[in-house]
Each structure stands twice: as structure tokens, then as C-alpha cells.
C-alpha positions in Angstrom: 7.2 -10.3 -1.5 10.5 -8.3 -0.6 11.2 -10.9 2.4 8.3 -11.3 4.4 6.4 -14.0 2.7 2.5 -13.7 1.7 1.4 -13.9 5.2 3.6 -10.8 6.2 2.4 -9.3 3.0 -1.2 -9.5 3.7 -1.0 -8.3 7.6 1.1 -5.1 6.5 -0.8 -4.9 3.9 -4.2 -4.5 5.8 -2.0 -2.2 7.8 -0.8 -0.2 5.6 -4.5 0.3 3.9 -6.1 1.0 7.0 -3.6 3.2 7.4 -4.5 4.9 4.7 -8.0 4.5 4.8 -7.8 6.8 7.9 -5.8 9.4 6.8 -7.9 9.7 3.7 -11.0 9.6 5.4 -12.1 6.9 3.4 -14.5 4.1 3.8 -13.4 0.5 2.5 -13.4 -2.2 4.8 -10.9 -4.6 5.0 -10.4 -6.8 2.2 -9.8 -3.5 0.2 -7.9 -2.0 2.9 -5.6 -5.2 2.4 -5.4 -5.4 -1.5 -5.0 -1.2 -1.7 -2.2 -1.8 0.7 -0.6 -4.7 -1.3 -1.0 -3.0 -4.6 0.2 0.1 -3.7 3.4 -1.3 -2.3 3.7 -3.0 -5.3 3.4 -0.2 -6.9 5.0 2.3 -5.4 7.8 0.2 -4.9 8.3 -0.2 -8.3 8.1 3.2 -8.5 11.1 3.6 -5.9 13.1 0.8 -7.2 13.4 2.7 -10.4 14.7 5.6 -8.6 17.4 3.4 -7.2 15.7 3.4 -3.7 15.8 -0.5 -2.5 14.6 -1.7 0.8 13.8 -5.4 2.7 11.6 -6.1 5.7 8.3 -5.0 6.9 9.2 -1.5 7.2 10.0 -1.4 3.3 6.5 -2.6 2.9 4.9 -0.7 4.8 5.3 2.9 4.1 5.2 2.1 0.2 2.0 0.2 0.6 0.7 3.2 2.7 2.0 5.6 0.3 1.0 3.9 -2.9 -2.5 3.2 -1.0 -3.1 6.9 -0.5 -2.1 7.5 -4.3 -4.5 4.5 -5.4 -7.6 6.1 -3.2 -7.2 9.6 -4.6 -6.8 8.4 -8.4 -10.1 6.2 -7.4 -11.8 9.4 -6.4 -10.7 11.5 -9.5 -12.2 8.9 -11.6 -15.6 8.5 -10.1 -15.5 12.3 -10.7 
């Protein structure tokens, strides 16, 4: 989990998901915020690592988590239409 541990991943994932929820004007909930933040971070971090960007710590988990969660919310909206 990028050097932050499981508990840190849950907390930071929740924060990233909550920020994405506010920016994207979505109404998901606490559990979904955590899931979106963690999954978004994993997916977007993998994309960044494919291009040679590496990071460690909570910032390297929060920023990709936020961007990834925003992308997941956007994709979910596209699929619902």
C-alpha cells in the first residue's frame, strides 16, 4: 500500500473519495468514498507508474486516489446513461 499501511490506506482513500464526491457533485456515502479512493488510487498509480512516475507516502496515495476516484465517478455516470 505504498508504505502507508492498511489503516492509512482506508483513511486516505476515504478522504480522496470524499474530495472527489464533493468536486464531482456526487452523492455516494462513506463506504463508497473509501472504495472509490482506494481503487482510484490503485488504478491511477498503476497508470502513473507505467509512465515512470513513482511516489511514496500519503501524498502519493491521496492525489492519484482523488484523480482516480473522479475518473471512476465519471465512468459510472457514462455507463448509467
